[in-house]
MARTOR-409711 format. One record per residue (C-alpha): residue in three letters; x, y, z; residue number from 1. Coordinates in nm, 4 decimals. Last residue first. Layout:
N
  res         x         y         z    n
  ala         X         Y         Z  NUM
...
//
This chain:
183
  res         x         y         z    n
  arg   -1.7990    2.0389    0.5387  183
  arg   -2.1536    1.9629    0.4614  182
  his   -2.4024    2.2404    0.5059  181
  glu   -2.4306    2.3743    0.1167  180
  pro   -2.4776    1.9984   -0.0106  179
  ser   -2.7606    1.9473    0.2443  178
  pro   -2.7467    1.7247    0.5784  177
  ala   -2.9343    1.4610    0.6235  176
  val   -3.2540    1.5290    0.8563  175
  cys   -3.5015    1.4760    0.5459  174
  val   -3.8360    1.5994    0.7544  173
  arg   -4.1128    1.3524    0.7701  172
  ser   -4.1723    1.3504    1.1435  171
  val   -3.7949    1.2750    1.1682  170
  leu   -3.6815    1.0881    0.8420  169
  glu   -3.3536    0.9871    0.7288  168
  arg   -3.1421    1.0306    0.4206  167
  arg   -2.8699    0.7788    0.5327  166
  his   -2.5366    0.8398    0.7204  165
  gly   -2.2015    0.6917    0.7866  164
  thr   -2.0084    0.9375    0.9843  163
  glu   -1.7138    1.1287    0.9513  162
  arg   -1.5836    1.2873    1.2869  161
  glu   -1.6532    1.6212    1.4858  160
  asp   -1.4793    1.5728    1.8424  159
  gly   -1.6085    1.4816    2.1695  158
  val   -1.5343    1.1004    2.2068  157
  leu   -1.8620    0.9131    2.2190  156
  arg   -2.0654    0.8166    2.5253  155
  ala   -2.2194    1.2077    2.4975  154
  ala   -2.2821    1.1390    2.1417  153
  leu   -2.4419    0.7914    2.2452  152
  ser   -2.7763    0.9344    2.4690  151
  ala   -2.7916    1.2730    2.2647  150
  val   -2.8119    1.0764    1.9301  149
  ile   -3.0797    0.9055    2.0455  148
  glu   -3.2959    1.1487    2.2505  147
  gly   -3.2701    1.3302    1.9213  146
  ser   -3.4343    1.0642    1.6762  145
  ser   -3.7070    1.1709    1.8874  144
  arg   -3.8943    0.8240    2.0663  143
  gly   -4.1390    0.5266    1.9490  142
  leu   -3.8952    0.4386    1.7424  141
  arg   -4.1206    0.3754    1.4327  140
  leu   -4.2525    0.7330    1.4551  139
  gln   -3.9892    0.9397    1.5795  138
  val   -3.7309    0.8126    1.3360  137
  asp   -3.9412    0.7518    0.9799  136
  gly   -3.6801    0.5323    0.8022  135
  pro   -3.5827    0.5415    0.4161  134
  glu   -3.6171    0.1768    0.2598  133
  val   -3.3447   -0.0266    0.0923  132
  val   -3.2409   -0.2216    0.4151  131
  arg   -3.6258   -0.3588    0.4434  130
  arg   -3.7569   -0.3258    0.7835  129
  gly   -4.1033   -0.2837    0.6429  128
  arg   -4.0174    0.0918    0.6578  127
  ser   -3.6672    0.1187    0.7803  126
  ala   -3.5773    0.2420    1.2010  125
  ser   -3.2640    0.0135    1.1613  124
  tyr   -3.1077    0.3231    0.9564  123
  gly   -3.2318    0.5782    1.1924  122
  ala   -2.9620    0.6442    1.4042  121
  phe   -2.6127    0.6604    1.4011  120
  his   -2.5517    0.4552    0.9946  119
  lys   -2.2062    0.4314    1.0540  118
  leu   -1.9517    0.6166    1.3360  117
  thr   -1.6339    0.5975    1.0661  116
  ala   -1.3108    0.5365    1.3093  115
  val   -0.9977    0.6645    1.2448  114
  val   -0.6981    0.4139    1.2486  113
  gly   -0.3711    0.4703    1.4360  112
  ala   -0.4335    0.1961    1.6934  111
  arg   -0.5295    0.4373    1.9505  110
  glu   -0.8305    0.5389    1.6984  109
  leu   -0.9673    0.1531    1.6520  108
  gly   -0.9653    0.1155    2.0361  107
  arg   -1.1415    0.4441    2.1098  106
  val   -1.3753    0.4260    1.8826  105
  tyr   -1.4391    0.0690    1.9699  104
  ala   -1.4917    0.1644    2.3478  103
  ala   -1.7387    0.4323    2.2033  102
  gly   -1.9402    0.2108    2.0365  101
  ile   -1.9674   -0.0549    2.3985  100
  thr   -2.0636    0.2852    2.5349   99
  gly   -2.3042    0.4199    2.2931   98
  val   -2.4606    0.1182    2.1933   97
  leu   -2.5498    0.0133    2.6129   96
  ser   -2.6986    0.3810    2.6601   95
  pro   -2.8716    0.3903    2.3337   94
  asp   -3.0526    0.0433    2.4215   93
  glu   -3.1422   -0.2450    2.1651   92
  gly   -2.7830   -0.3883    2.0492   91
  ile   -2.4505   -0.3198    1.9234   90
  thr   -2.5578   -0.3442    1.5522   89
  glu   -2.4228   -0.5403    1.2811   88
  glu   -2.6292   -0.8457    1.3633   87
  thr   -2.9272   -0.6650    1.3054   86
  arg   -2.8643   -0.6171    0.9408   85
  gly   -3.2339   -0.7511    0.7637   84
  trp   -3.4544   -0.5833    1.0028   83
  arg   -3.6919   -0.8612    1.1749   82
  tyr   -3.4608   -0.7929    1.5197   81
  asp   -3.7126   -0.4753    1.5688   80
  arg   -3.5985   -0.1495    1.7299   79
  thr   -3.2025   -0.2199    1.6790   78
  val   -3.0046    0.0815    1.7802   77
  asp   -2.7701    0.2054    1.5173   76
  leu   -2.4099    0.2682    1.5963   75
  val   -2.2507    0.0884    1.3648   74
  pro   -1.8776    0.0912    1.4389   73
  ala   -1.7240    0.1072    1.2166   72
  leu   -1.5801    0.1719    0.8306   71
  gly   -1.2209    0.2113    0.9684   70
  gln   -1.0172    0.5079    0.8257   69
  his   -0.6119    0.4921    0.7328   68
  val   -0.5565    0.1426    0.6175   67
  gly   -0.1710    0.0931    0.5483   66
  ala   -0.1854   -0.2348    0.5629   65
  ser   -0.0331   -0.2299    0.8795   64
  arg   -0.2842   -0.0155    1.0018   63
  val   -0.5921   -0.2572    0.8908   62
  ser   -0.4202   -0.5366    1.1489   61
  arg   -0.3547   -0.2558    1.4088   60
  gly   -0.6688   -0.1354    1.4181   59
  ile   -0.8473   -0.4991    1.4650   58
  arg   -0.6381   -0.5304    1.7619   57
  gly   -0.7452   -0.1852    1.9074   56
  ala   -1.0728   -0.2946    1.8115   55
  thr   -1.0409   -0.6265    2.0068   54
  glu   -0.8692   -0.4289    2.3189   53
  glu   -1.1431   -0.1852    2.3205   52
  val   -1.3974   -0.4383    2.3082   51
  leu   -1.2722   -0.6106    2.5939   50
  ala   -1.2337   -0.3029    2.7901   49
  pro   -1.5906   -0.2099    2.7171   48
  asp   -1.7341   -0.5130    2.8615   47
  phe   -2.1337   -0.5251    2.8111   46
  ala   -2.0730   -0.9133    2.7304   45
  ala   -2.3979   -0.9175    2.5216   44
  gly   -2.3183   -0.5703    2.3194   43
  gly   -1.9849   -0.6871    2.2172   42
  cys   -2.1537   -1.0129    2.1029   41
  leu   -2.4321   -0.7975    1.9091   40
  pro   -2.1107   -0.6575    1.7551   39
  ala   -1.9955   -0.9786    1.5431   38
  pro   -1.7582   -1.1907    1.7414   37
  tyr   -1.3626   -1.1366    1.5104   36
  val   -1.2764   -1.2416    1.2290   35
  thr   -0.8584   -1.2850    1.2254   34
  ala   -0.7014   -1.1966    0.8965   33
  arg   -0.5966   -1.4595    0.6552   32
  trp   -0.6991   -1.3192    0.3132   31
  ala   -0.8906   -0.9649    0.3845   30
  ala   -1.1994   -0.8026    0.5330   29
  phe   -0.9975   -0.6966    0.8798   28
  gly   -1.1421   -0.7869    1.1767   27
  thr   -1.5438   -0.8016    1.2746   26
  leu   -1.6826   -0.4175    1.2055   25
  cys   -1.3693   -0.3701    0.9831   24
  glu   -1.4641   -0.2273    0.6509   23
  glu   -1.1780   -0.0673    0.4863   22
  his   -1.0629    0.2745    0.4087   21
  val   -0.7540    0.4377    0.1894   20
  gln   -0.7688    0.7853    0.2061   19
  ala   -0.4693    0.8463   -0.1144   18
  pro   -0.2214    1.1128   -0.0400   17
  ile   -0.2168    1.4870   -0.1402   16
  gly    0.0977    1.5923   -0.3213   15
  phe   -0.1134    1.9279   -0.4842   14
  arg   -0.0236    1.8355   -0.8896   13
  asn   -0.1059    1.4697   -0.8092   12
  ala    0.0674    1.2243   -0.9539   11
  ala    0.3335    1.1852   -0.6962   10
  val    0.0996    1.1260   -0.3964    9
  ile   -0.0655    0.8564   -0.5902    8
  lys    0.3000    0.6860   -0.6553    7
  glu    0.3705    0.7522   -0.2888    6
  glu    0.0362    0.5878   -0.1861    5
  leu    0.1112    0.2813   -0.3914    4
  ser    0.4027    0.1932   -0.2708    3
  thr    0.3036    0.2169    0.1033    2
  met    0.0158    0.0014   -0.0049    1
//
């Protein structure tokens, strides 16, 4: 990866390296890499120290291959187990998700990999429990997305970071940022 990165830097007039990212929810998605238990297991164990240690190992593995950014953790709060991506989530309680999610972020970032907080709130509230359908967060979850986000944010590292989000609805209003508000 390093030689490829050097070529990319040399080939552009600003000398900007590529931002290499990789899925790392259960480990480095590469041949012969260690696969760790799904996030639901970390939620069930409710052992932030263990999750932080595991994420640190994952981070060291991906960083050794030249990866800068890990596409994890998934911070969606499971509300209906019929949803097609429940296995990617940590659990059904915002406090649990925030605590375990923050531990994952600390472990990954101590290894030198930037964590991408995925989906955040509302993705799992999709209509019909289909992954492709838009969500209506307030109506589906029975509480405002603000409560969920506040509970998660209270446990996460206090800096701004990239989040993987979808266009979601809160009381039928889209909550994804418009292009002029993105940084």
